[in-house]
Structures are given as structure tokens and as C-alpha cells.
C-alpha positions, 0 to 999 in steps of 0.5 A, a space after each residue: 484532521 487535515 486532508 492528505 493524499 498518499 500514494 502506495 504500491 504493493 508487490 502482488 507476488 507477496 500476497 498469500 493467496 490463502 488470505 483472499 476471501 470471496 463474498 456471496 456476490 463473487 467479489 474477491 477481497 484482500 484485507 490490508 493494514 496500513 501502518 504509518 510510522 510518524 517519520 520519513 523513511 530513508 526512501 521517502 516513505 512514511 509507512 508500510 502495507 501489510 496483509 491482514 490475515 483472516 481471523 482463523 489464520 491470525 495465530 500459528 499452531 503455537 498460539 503466536 501471532 503470525 508475522 505479517 509480510 510487508 507488501 509495499 510502502 506508503 509515501 506522501 503525494 508529491 506536490 505537482 511541479 508545474 512546467 511552463 510550455 514555450 513555443 520551442 518545446 518541440 511538441 510539434 504543434 
């Protein structure tokens, strides 16, 4: 498998706070699922991020799986664009 760097961003306001959990040492975690679509989306995304519900909150009262809210998108890291700096670049030094 070839190494690939991806970027991602999530909307923190969409996090269901009842899915956060605390460990014995006091750290607070949120489990996420990253779903890669296998194709490039309209906005350059290749996948999305959803919140993983805790096991006890995986299904609703009818036994149906809970619909997972999309928190954000995943994109491939753009290749660095190098820009040559010249003497007249107006940086002041």
C-alpha cells in the first residue's frame, strides 16, 4: 500500500455530546469512522467522517441502526506548490 497523506476537517457543533466517553485517566474520547468513497467528489473530497455511536447507542428503540451524522470531509493533501522568491518580492528584507 502506498503512503498517502489526507486532510480532514470536522464541524464540532455537530458532535453528539452523549457519544463522548471518559477513560479511567480522565481523557475524553470520540470514536469516528472515516469512509473513503473511492472516487473524487464535487468539492475534491474522497470521503467523509461520521461519529461512531457507543455500542449501547448503536440502535434506536426499534432496533434500527442509528443514522450517523456526517461531521466533515476527507481530501487528499495537495501537492506543495513551490513559489520562487525574487529580490523584488516586497518582503522588506
